All heavy atoms as an XYZ file, in Angstrom:
682
protein
N    -128.010     15.053    -37.105
C    -127.355     16.219    -37.652
C    -127.254     16.030    -39.174
O    -126.828     14.982    -39.636
C    -125.960     16.349    -37.026
C    -125.152     17.479    -37.613
S    -123.555     17.696    -36.811
C    -124.060     18.201    -35.190
N    -127.616     17.026    -39.958
C    -127.548     16.903    -41.417
C    -126.107     16.766    -41.904
O    -125.194     17.377    -41.358
C    -128.147     18.212    -41.920
C    -128.862     18.811    -40.766
C    -128.208     18.283    -39.530
N    -125.946     15.922    -42.899
C    -124.624     15.722    -43.489
C    -124.785     15.205    -44.907
O    -125.820     14.621    -45.242
C    -123.779     14.723    -42.667
O    -122.501     14.604    -43.277
C    -124.427     13.370    -42.593
N    -123.775     15.429    -45.717
C    -123.772     14.857    -47.058
C    -122.933     13.581    -47.074
O    -122.872     12.905    -48.095
C    -123.194     15.858    -48.084
O    -121.873     16.221    -47.677
C    -124.069     17.095    -48.175
N    -122.294     13.257    -45.952
C    -121.482     12.042    -45.853
C    -122.366     10.818    -45.719
O    -123.491     10.896    -45.198
C    -120.544     12.110    -44.652
C    -119.508     13.190    -44.789
O    -119.130     13.566    -45.886
N    -119.050     13.709    -43.670
N    -121.842      9.688    -46.171
C    -122.576      8.435    -46.014
C    -122.654      8.070    -44.540
O    -121.749      8.345    -43.767
C    -121.870      7.319    -46.778
C    -121.949      7.502    -48.271
C    -121.173      6.451    -49.021
N    -121.552      5.109    -48.603
C    -120.859      4.025    -48.893
N    -119.759      4.102    -49.589
N    -121.255      2.845    -48.496
N    -123.738      7.445    -44.165
C    -123.917      6.958    -42.797
C    -123.897      5.437    -42.809
O    -124.245      4.818    -43.806
C    -125.236      7.456    -42.216
C    -125.278      8.953    -42.037
C    -126.614      9.369    -41.422
N    -126.701     10.800    -41.271
C    -126.327     11.474    -40.187
N    -125.847     10.818    -39.152
N    -126.447     12.782    -40.129
N    -123.493      4.852    -41.691
C    -123.410      3.397    -41.582
C    -124.102      2.971    -40.297
O    -123.931      3.599    -39.250
C    -121.955      2.928    -41.565
C    -121.185      3.393    -42.759
N    -121.223      2.737    -43.956
C    -120.387      4.462    -42.948
C    -120.472      3.373    -44.831
N    -119.950      4.436    -44.234
N    -124.849      1.908    -40.376
C    -125.521      1.371    -39.189
C    -124.734      0.166    -38.687
O    -124.325     -0.688    -39.460
C    -126.944      0.954    -39.536
N    -124.518      0.120    -37.382
C    -123.811     -1.009    -36.773
C    -124.681     -1.547    -35.646
O    -125.054     -0.817    -34.734
C    -122.438     -0.583    -36.214
C    -121.545     -0.070    -37.333
C    -121.777     -1.747    -35.490
C    -120.216      0.477    -36.851
N    -124.995     -2.822    -35.729
C    -125.773     -3.469    -34.687
C    -124.832     -3.898    -33.571
O    -123.763     -4.465    -33.826
C    -126.499     -4.707    -35.256
O    -127.351     -4.266    -36.314
C    -127.318     -5.397    -34.183
N    -125.218     -3.621    -32.345
C    -124.359     -3.960    -31.209
C    -124.527     -5.424    -30.850
O    -125.267     -5.798    -29.960
C    -124.660     -3.065    -30.001
C    -123.610     -3.225    -28.928
C    -123.739     -2.205    -27.815
O    -123.967     -1.011    -28.111
O    -123.618     -2.608    -26.651
N    -123.796     -6.257    -31.578
C    -123.745     -7.682    -31.273
C    -122.816     -7.881    -30.080
O    -122.205     -6.925    -29.590
C    -123.217     -8.458    -32.497
O    -121.931     -7.936    -32.832
C    -124.157     -8.318    -33.695
N    -122.690     -9.126    -29.638
C    -121.842     -9.411    -28.475
C    -120.389     -8.985    -28.729
O    -119.746     -8.416    -27.843
C    -121.887    -10.897    -28.117
C    -123.223    -11.323    -27.534
O    -123.999    -10.429    -27.113
O    -123.492    -12.537    -27.500
N    -119.882     -9.259    -29.935
C    -118.490     -8.901    -30.194
C    -118.293     -7.396    -30.303
O    -117.272     -6.859    -29.872
C    -117.944     -9.625    -31.435
C    -118.764     -9.390    -32.688
O    -119.917     -8.959    -32.582
O    -118.226     -9.648    -33.796
N    -119.288     -6.680    -30.823
C    -119.202     -5.214    -30.886
C    -119.291     -4.639    -29.471
O    -118.543     -3.725    -29.110
C    -120.303     -4.619    -31.785
C    -120.173     -5.135    -33.221
C    -120.293     -3.098    -31.737
C    -118.897     -4.746    -33.922
N    -120.191     -5.190    -28.645
C    -120.308     -4.736    -27.257
C    -118.996     -4.956    -26.504
O    -118.553     -4.089    -25.740
C    -121.457     -5.463    -26.558
N    -118.369     -6.094    -26.750
C    -117.083     -6.382    -26.106
C    -116.024     -5.387    -26.562
O    -115.231     -4.899    -25.746
C    -116.659     -7.812    -26.441
O    -115.379     -8.080    -25.937
N    -115.998     -5.086    -27.856
C    -115.035     -4.109    -28.371
C    -115.278     -2.739    -27.756
O    -114.331     -2.024    -27.402
C    -115.136     -4.033    -29.894
N    -116.545     -2.366    -27.596
C    -116.872     -1.078    -26.976
C    -116.457     -1.056    -25.512
O    -115.987     -0.020    -25.016
C    -118.372     -0.778    -27.114
C    -118.836     -0.383    -28.513
C    -120.357     -0.358    -28.593
C    -118.249      0.959    -28.911
N    -116.603     -2.180    -24.816
C    -116.176     -2.252    -23.414
C    -114.658     -2.049    -23.296
O    -114.190     -1.296    -22.441
C    -116.557     -3.599    -22.797
C    -118.047     -3.725    -22.533
O    -118.751     -2.686    -22.526
O    -118.510     -4.872    -22.347
N    -113.920     -2.707    -24.155
C    -112.461     -2.556    -24.137
C    -112.091     -1.114    -24.494
O    -111.208     -0.512    -23.867
C    -111.792     -3.558    -25.112
C    -110.311     -3.271    -25.262
C    -112.026     -4.982    -24.637
N    -112.760     -0.571    -25.495
C    -112.485      0.810    -25.909
C    -112.793      1.788    -24.779
O    -112.054      2.749    -24.552
C    -113.297      1.157    -27.162
N    -113.882      1.560    -24.067
C    -114.258      2.451    -22.963
C    -113.209      2.421    -21.850
O    -112.959      3.441    -21.202
C    -115.631      2.057    -22.417
N    -112.590      1.259    -21.645
C    -111.533      1.168    -20.638
C    -110.255      1.850    -21.130
O    -109.483      2.381    -20.339
C    -111.263     -0.292    -20.297
C    -112.406     -0.913    -19.518
C    -112.199     -2.378    -19.271
C    -113.389     -2.913    -18.486
N    -113.808     -4.231    -18.886
N    -110.059      1.828    -22.448
C    -108.879      2.455    -23.025
C    -109.023      3.972    -23.074
O    -108.070      4.705    -22.823
C    -108.634      1.910    -24.450
O    -108.527      0.480    -24.369
C    -107.384      2.485    -25.069
N    -110.236      4.423    -23.414
C    -110.530      5.856    -23.526
C    -111.707      6.191    -22.598
O    -112.837      6.420    -23.049
C    -110.876      6.224    -24.967
C    -109.793      5.869    -25.940
C    -108.523      6.363    -25.971
C    -109.875      4.936    -27.020
N    -107.818      5.803    -27.012
C    -108.619      4.927    -27.677
C    -110.890      4.108    -27.520
C    -108.358      4.120    -28.774
C    -110.625      3.309    -28.617
C    -109.369      3.320    -29.230
N    -111.460      6.243    -21.278
C    -112.560      6.440    -20.322
C    -113.310      7.759    -20.515
O    -114.487      7.862    -20.140
C    -111.877      6.360    -18.959
C    -110.427      6.473    -19.205
C    -110.170      6.099    -20.623
N    -112.662      8.748    -21.105
C    -113.348     10.019    -21.325
C    -114.469      9.890    -22.357
O    -115.350     10.750    -22.442
C    -112.351     11.102    -21.761
C    -111.552     10.705    -22.991
O    -111.076      9.546    -23.048
O    -111.406     11.548    -23.888
N    -114.468      8.804    -23.116
C    -115.498      8.576    -24.134
C    -116.458      7.449    -23.746
O    -117.251      7.003    -24.563
C    -114.832      8.219    -25.480
C    -113.875      9.249    -26.050
C    -113.225      8.721    -27.325
C    -114.597     10.560    -26.320
N    -116.388      7.016    -22.501
C    -117.160      5.862    -22.044
C    -118.653      5.970    -22.361
O    -119.286      4.989    -22.735
C    -116.967      5.677    -20.534
C    -117.667      4.466    -19.980
C    -117.362      4.275    -18.503
O    -116.824      5.205    -17.865
O    -117.667      3.194    -17.998
N    -119.203      7.157    -22.250
C    -120.645      7.329    -22.485
C    -120.949      7.824    -23.903
O    -122.054      8.295    -24.173
C    -121.227      8.294    -21.448
C    -120.582      9.670    -21.501
O    -119.470      9.785    -22.059
O    -121.185     10.626    -20.987
N    -119.979      7.684    -24.802
C    -120.153      8.126    -26.190
C    -119.799      6.982    -27.146
O    -118.693      6.935    -27.698
C    -119.277      9.343    -26.475
C    -119.591     10.522    -25.589
C    -118.624     11.644    -25.825
C    -118.948     12.772    -24.843
N    -117.902     13.784    -24.853
N    -120.727      6.043    -27.365
C    -120.412      4.885    -28.199
C    -120.029      5.254    -29.628
O    -119.180      4.600    -30.237
C    -121.684      4.037    -28.169
C    -122.750      4.917    -27.635
C    -122.088      5.998    -26.840
N    -120.611      6.303    -30.170
C    -120.248      6.727    -31.524
C    -118.790      7.160    -31.602
O    -118.069      6.818    -32.543
N    -118.334      7.886    -30.589
C    -116.937      8.331    -30.549
C    -116.001      7.139    -30.343
O    -114.921      7.088    -30.937
C    -116.750      9.362    -29.437
N    -116.425      6.178    -29.516
C    -115.616      4.975    -29.324
C    -115.488      4.198    -30.634
O    -114.402      3.721    -30.979
C    -116.235      4.087    -28.236
C    -116.143      4.606    -26.806
C    -116.965      3.736    -25.865
C    -114.695      4.659    -26.346
N    -116.596      4.086    -31.349
C    -116.555      3.384    -32.634
C    -115.631      4.091    -33.617
O    -114.856      3.445    -34.336
C    -117.956      3.263    -33.221
C    -118.872      2.239    -32.543
C    -120.306      2.393    -33.039
C    -118.363      0.829    -32.779
N    -115.688      5.406    -33.649
C    -114.778      6.154    -34.534
C    -113.322      5.876    -34.165
O    -112.488      5.627    -35.031
C    -115.072      7.653    -34.462
C    -116.248      8.079    -35.321
C    -116.371      9.595    -35.412
N    -116.697     10.220    -34.140
C    -117.917     10.262    -33.605
N    -118.935      9.722    -34.244
N    -118.126     10.852    -32.450
N    -113.018      5.909    -32.866
C    -111.648      5.643    -32.427
C    -111.216      4.229    -32.815
O    -110.104      4.014    -33.297
C    -111.522      5.790    -30.906
C    -111.449      7.198    -30.407
C    -109.973      7.663    -30.413
N    -109.857      8.983    -29.856
C    -109.429      9.251    -28.625
N    -109.065      8.286    -27.807
N    -109.352     10.489    -28.199
N    -112.106      3.263    -32.599
C    -111.790      1.885    -32.954
C    -111.557      1.734    -34.456
O    -110.629      1.044    -34.889
C    -112.921      0.945    -32.515
C    -112.997      0.640    -31.024
C    -114.312     -0.064    -30.700
C    -111.814     -0.200    -30.599
N    -112.380      2.372    -35.250
C    -112.244      2.297    -36.702
C    -110.921      2.917    -37.143
O    -110.188      2.340    -37.956
C    -113.443      2.968    -37.404
C    -114.684      2.112    -37.212
C    -113.160      3.204    -38.881
C    -115.988      2.800    -37.594
N    -110.593      4.082    -36.612
C    -109.331      4.730    -36.986
C    -108.125      3.932    -36.513
O    -107.122      3.823    -37.228
C    -109.293      6.158    -36.448
C    -110.346      7.101    -37.059
C    -110.296      8.464    -36.384
C    -110.165      7.222    -38.551
N    -108.217      3.360    -35.328
C    -107.136      2.510    -34.830
C    -106.973      1.287    -35.727
O    -105.852      0.892    -36.067
C    -107.403      2.086    -33.383
C    -106.361      1.175    -32.750
C    -105.010      1.875    -32.675
C    -106.829      0.746    -31.370
N    -108.089      0.699    -36.136
C    -108.045     -0.438    -37.062
C    -107.417     -0.049    -38.389
O    -106.583     -0.783    -38.934
N    -107.803      1.108    -38.910
C    -107.218      1.590    -40.159
C    -105.708      1.743    -40.023
O    -104.945      1.301    -40.877
C    -107.832      2.931    -40.554
C    -107.211      3.490    -41.843
C    -107.189      4.983    -41.931
N    -106.596      5.622    -40.773
C    -106.801      6.891    -40.467
N    -107.592      7.647    -41.201
N    -106.226      7.428    -39.409
N    -105.273      2.379    -38.939
C    -103.840      2.601    -38.731
C    -103.087      1.285    -38.597
O    -101.983      1.132    -39.126
C    -103.609      3.475    -37.506
C    -104.124      4.881    -37.697
O    -104.386      5.315    -38.819
N    -104.304      5.598    -36.606
N    -103.687      0.332    -37.903
C    -103.059     -0.981    -37.728
C    -102.936     -1.697    -39.062
O    -101.886     -2.258    -39.386
C    -103.873     -1.833    -36.738
O    -103.925     -1.145    -35.480
C    -103.262     -3.202    -36.546
N    -104.009     -1.670    -39.855
C    -103.966     -2.321    -41.172
C    -102.951     -1.654    -42.088
O    -102.218     -2.334    -42.819
C    -105.352     -2.304    -41.811
C    -106.399     -3.194    -41.142
C    -107.774     -2.936    -41.756
C    -106.021     -4.650    -41.251
N    -102.889     -0.338    -42.053
C    -101.921      0.383    -42.890
C    -100.502      0.027    -42.462
O     -99.628     -0.209    -43.313
C    -102.159      1.890    -42.794
N    -100.255     -0.045    -41.164
C     -98.934     -0.415    -40.655
C     -98.584     -1.840    -41.080
O     -97.464     -2.114    -41.519
C     -98.896     -0.305    -39.127
C     -97.610     -0.746    -38.536
N     -97.393     -2.043    -38.126
C     -96.456     -0.083    -38.310
C     -96.168     -2.159    -37.667
N     -95.579     -0.982    -37.760
N     -99.538     -2.749    -40.951
C     -99.304     -4.137    -41.338
C     -99.002     -4.246    -42.833
O     -98.153     -5.042    -43.249
C    -100.498     -5.016    -40.984
C    -100.673     -5.204    -39.486
O     -99.782     -4.790    -38.710
O    -101.712     -5.761    -39.086
N     -99.688     -3.435    -43.641
C     -99.461     -3.452    -45.090
C     -98.050     -2.980    -45.412
O     -97.353     -3.593    -46.207
C    -100.497     -2.561    -45.785
C    -100.250     -2.284    -47.248
C    -100.337     -3.514    -48.072
N    -101.682     -4.012    -48.035
C    -102.240     -4.665    -49.018
N    -101.581     -4.898    -50.118
N    -103.462     -5.115    -48.910
N     -97.613     -1.918    -44.760
C     -96.258     -1.414    -44.980
C     -95.237     -2.458    -44.542
O     -94.249     -2.710    -45.246
C     -96.043     -0.071    -44.237
C     -94.583      0.322    -44.211
C     -96.882      1.024    -44.883
N     -95.477     -3.097    -43.399
C     -94.549     -4.124    -42.902
C     -94.485     -5.299    -43.872
O     -93.396     -5.829    -44.142
C     -94.974     -4.596    -41.514
N     -95.627     -5.716    -44.412
C     -95.650     -6.826    -45.371
C     -94.927     -6.438    -46.657
O     -94.169     -7.242    -47.220
C     -97.090     -7.244    -45.672
N     -95.136     -5.215    -47.117
C     -94.440     -4.739    -48.318
C     -92.934     -4.690    -48.087
O     -92.152     -5.081    -48.954
C     -94.955     -3.362    -48.745
C     -96.365     -3.398    -49.317
O     -96.869     -4.508    -49.599
O     -96.955     -2.321    -49.485
N     -92.523     -4.222    -46.914
C     -91.098     -4.172    -46.583
C     -90.500     -5.576    -46.547
O     -89.400     -5.811    -47.067
C     -90.868     -3.473    -45.248
C     -91.099     -1.974    -45.310
O     -91.195     -1.426    -46.430
O     -91.184     -1.352    -44.234
N     -91.217     -6.513    -45.942
C     -90.736     -7.893    -45.858
C     -90.623     -8.501    -47.258
O     -89.657     -9.220    -47.555
C     -91.660     -8.734    -44.989
N     -91.588     -8.209    -48.116
C     -91.552     -8.716    -49.492
C     -90.347     -8.152    -50.238
O     -89.622     -8.883    -50.921
C     -92.852     -8.355    -50.208
C     -93.000     -8.983    -51.572
C     -94.353     -8.656    -52.220
N     -95.463     -9.133    -51.403
C     -96.315     -8.339    -50.730
N     -96.202     -7.030    -50.784
N     -97.284     -8.851    -50.008
N     -90.109     -6.850    -50.083
C     -88.954     -6.232    -50.740
C     -87.640     -6.820    -50.221
O     -86.705     -7.041    -50.999
C     -88.970     -4.720    -50.537
C     -89.997     -4.006    -51.394
C     -89.945     -2.505    -51.221
O     -88.860     -1.958    -50.921
O     -91.006     -1.880    -51.387
N     -87.560     -7.056    -48.916
C     -86.348     -7.651    -48.349
C     -86.126     -9.062    -48.891
O     -84.989     -9.453    -49.184
C     -86.423     -7.673    -46.823
C     -86.292     -6.300    -46.208
C     -86.476     -6.324    -44.700
O     -86.672     -7.375    -44.088
N     -86.422     -5.155    -44.081
N     -87.213     -9.828    -49.048
C     -87.091    -11.178    -49.594
C     -86.624    -11.131    -51.038
O     -85.787    -11.946    -51.463
C     -88.428    -11.915    -49.487
N     -87.145    -10.181    -51.789
C     -86.716    -10.032    -53.184
C     -85.246     -9.658    -53.238
O     -84.476    -10.236    -54.011
C     -87.598     -8.985    -53.908
C     -89.009     -9.529    -54.101
C     -86.985     -8.581    -55.241
C     -90.019     -8.493    -54.549
N     -84.857     -8.684    -52.412
C     -83.449     -8.267    -52.385
C     -82.533     -9.423    -51.962
O     -81.441     -9.591    -52.509
C     -83.245     -7.075    -51.447
C     -83.859     -5.792    -51.986
O     -84.147     -5.721    -53.201
O     -84.060     -4.850    -51.180
N     -82.987    -10.208    -50.991
C     -82.159    -11.299    -50.476
C     -81.976    -12.412    -51.497
O     -80.961    -13.124    -51.476
C     -82.776    -11.867    -49.195
N     -82.939    -12.590    -52.389
C     -82.858    -13.686    -53.355
C     -82.508    -13.216    -54.763
O     -82.353    -14.048    -55.661
C     -84.179    -14.467    -53.401
O     -85.239    -13.571    -53.756
C     -84.477    -15.117    -52.060
N     -82.368    -11.918    -54.952
C     -82.048    -11.392    -56.282
C     -80.732    -11.978    -56.774
O     -79.736    -11.974    -56.059
C     -81.976     -9.866    -56.248
N     -80.750    -12.507    -57.969
C     -79.548    -13.062    -58.572
C     -79.208    -14.465    -58.115
O     -78.179    -15.014    -58.517
N     -80.034    -15.067    -57.280
C     -79.736    -16.401    -56.750
C     -79.637    -17.440    -57.860
O     -78.929    -18.440    -57.713
C     -80.788    -16.816    -55.727
N     -80.337    -17.238    -58.957
C     -80.303    -18.203    -60.060
C     -79.464    -17.723    -61.233
O     -79.533    -18.290    -62.323
C     -81.732    -18.506    -60.523
C     -82.612    -19.194    -59.481
C     -84.029    -19.356    -59.999
C     -82.035    -20.528    -59.069
N     -78.657    -16.694    -60.998
C     -77.795    -16.198    -62.068
C     -76.876    -17.331    -62.523
O     -76.255    -18.012    -61.715
C     -76.977    -14.998    -61.586
N     -76.836    -17.552    -63.803
C     -75.988    -18.594    -64.355
C     -76.627    -19.966    -64.383
O     -76.030    -20.917    -64.893
N     -77.809    -20.121    -63.827
C     -78.470    -21.422    -63.821
C     -78.884    -21.835    -65.228
O     -78.968    -23.027    -65.524
C     -79.691    -21.390    -62.903
N     -79.134    -20.888    -66.081
C     -79.521    -21.151    -67.465
C     -78.496    -20.480    -68.373
O     -78.189    -19.307    -68.213
C     -80.925    -20.599    -67.745
C     -81.964    -21.176    -66.827
C     -82.394    -20.471    -65.714
C     -82.498    -22.431    -67.062
C     -83.346    -21.005    -64.853
C     -83.447    -22.977    -66.218
C     -83.880    -22.267    -65.106
N     -77.997    -21.225    -69.331
C     -76.983    -20.704    -70.238
C     -77.549    -19.646    -71.174
O     -78.760    -19.457    -71.269
N     -76.676    -18.971    -71.899
C     -77.114    -17.876    -72.768
C     -78.006    -18.346    -73.921
O     -78.785    -17.571    -74.455
C     -75.811    -17.274    -73.288
C     -74.757    -18.301    -73.043
C     -75.231    -19.136    -71.909
N     -77.924    -19.609    -74.290
C     -78.737    -20.126    -75.403
C     -79.951    -20.904    -74.922
O     -80.647    -21.545    -75.714
C     -77.868    -21.025    -76.297
C     -76.756    -20.281    -77.002
C     -77.289    -19.218    -77.947
O     -78.248    -19.515    -78.689
O     -76.770    -18.083    -77.906
N     -80.226    -20.871    -73.621
C     -81.300    -21.676    -73.043
C     -82.635    -21.445    -73.741
O     -83.294    -22.398    -74.157
C     -81.416    -21.412    -71.538
C     -82.613    -22.073    -70.920
C     -82.599    -23.444    -70.667
C     -83.759    -21.354    -70.607
C     -83.695    -24.077    -70.124
C     -84.868    -21.977    -70.063
C     -84.836    -23.346    -69.823
O     -85.926    -23.969    -69.286
N     -83.066    -20.206    -73.863
C     -84.368    -19.935    -74.478
C     -84.388    -20.343    -75.944
O     -85.385    -20.899    -76.427
C     -84.729    -18.455    -74.330
C     -85.164    -18.019    -72.938
C     -85.460    -16.520    -72.921
C     -86.384    -18.790    -72.484
N     -83.324    -20.101    -76.662
C     -83.256    -20.482    -78.068
C     -83.398    -22.002    -78.207
O     -84.163    -22.504    -79.029
C     -81.944    -20.000    -78.692
C     -81.776    -20.410    -80.107
N     -82.542    -19.887    -81.115
C     -80.946    -21.313    -80.682
C     -82.196    -20.448    -82.268
N     -81.218    -21.326    -82.012
N     -82.667    -22.746    -77.375
C     -82.743    -24.207    -77.401
C     -84.132    -24.696    -77.001
O     -84.657    -25.635    -77.584
C     -81.669    -24.805    -76.496
C     -80.263    -24.563    -76.991
C     -79.197    -24.915    -75.956
O     -79.540    -25.481    -74.902
O     -78.023    -24.621    -76.210
N     -84.707    -24.073    -76.007
C     -86.050    -24.447    -75.558
C     -87.061    -24.231    -76.672
O     -87.895    -25.091    -76.944
C     -86.436    -23.629    -74.325
C     -87.820    -23.885    -73.736
C     -87.872    -25.285    -73.141
C     -88.135    -22.849    -72.675
N     -86.962    -23.118    -77.357
C     -87.916    -22.796    -78.412
C     -87.743    -23.688    -79.637
O     -88.679    -23.871    -80.401
C     -87.793    -21.318    -78.782
C     -88.319    -20.433    -77.680
C     -88.156    -18.960    -77.987
N     -88.624    -18.152    -76.878
C     -88.033    -17.082    -76.412
N     -86.918    -16.640    -76.979
N     -88.539    -16.424    -75.399
N     -86.578    -24.226    -79.823
C     -86.367    -25.144    -80.937
C     -87.210    -26.404    -80.790
O     -87.530    -27.069    -81.769
C     -84.885    -25.542    -81.046
C     -84.069    -24.478    -81.738
O     -84.611    -23.667    -82.497
N     -82.766    -24.475    -81.482
N     -87.568    -26.747    -79.564
C     -88.412    -27.920    -79.315
C     -89.888    -27.662    -79.594
O     -90.677    -28.588    -79.659
C     -88.272    -28.376    -77.850
C     -86.911    -28.984    -77.549
O     -86.216    -29.381    -78.509
O     -86.556    -29.064    -76.359
N     -90.290    -26.401    -79.724
C     -91.694    -26.072    -79.946
C     -92.081    -26.391    -81.391
O     -91.303    -26.184    -82.321
C     -91.944    -24.587    -79.683
C     -91.745    -24.187    -78.245
C     -91.479    -24.982    -77.182
C     -91.787    -22.843    -77.743
N     -91.346    -24.240    -76.030
C     -91.543    -22.908    -76.362
C     -91.998    -21.601    -78.330
C     -91.507    -21.794    -75.550
C     -91.981    -20.504    -77.520
C     -91.741    -20.588    -76.146
N     -93.307    -26.840    -81.582
C     -93.755    -27.070    -82.956
C     -93.881    -25.747    -83.694
O     -94.216    -24.712    -83.120
C     -95.127    -27.732    -82.809
C     -95.497    -27.630    -81.371
C     -94.287    -27.222    -80.597
N     -93.626    -25.786    -84.978
C     -93.660    -24.563    -85.786
C     -95.084    -24.151    -86.105
O     -96.023    -24.800    -86.067
C     -92.895    -24.758    -87.078
């Protein structure tokens, strides 16, 4: 079918065949349509990765919030000035 979209070739290796078998059991209505199964698998993978990214970002933000201010007061108000005095001119 003509299209202006990019096309991708996928060789059915053992791991791809296994993924298609699992997909066919998950979506039996598409069992005889490997292209549709691949699309479903790709979209499911995209959604999973996007969810994982959001979860990782949330965990990072929670870690930042949990540790914010933990070192408050560890360095005095003149710390940087004193540190820089040791630098060569």
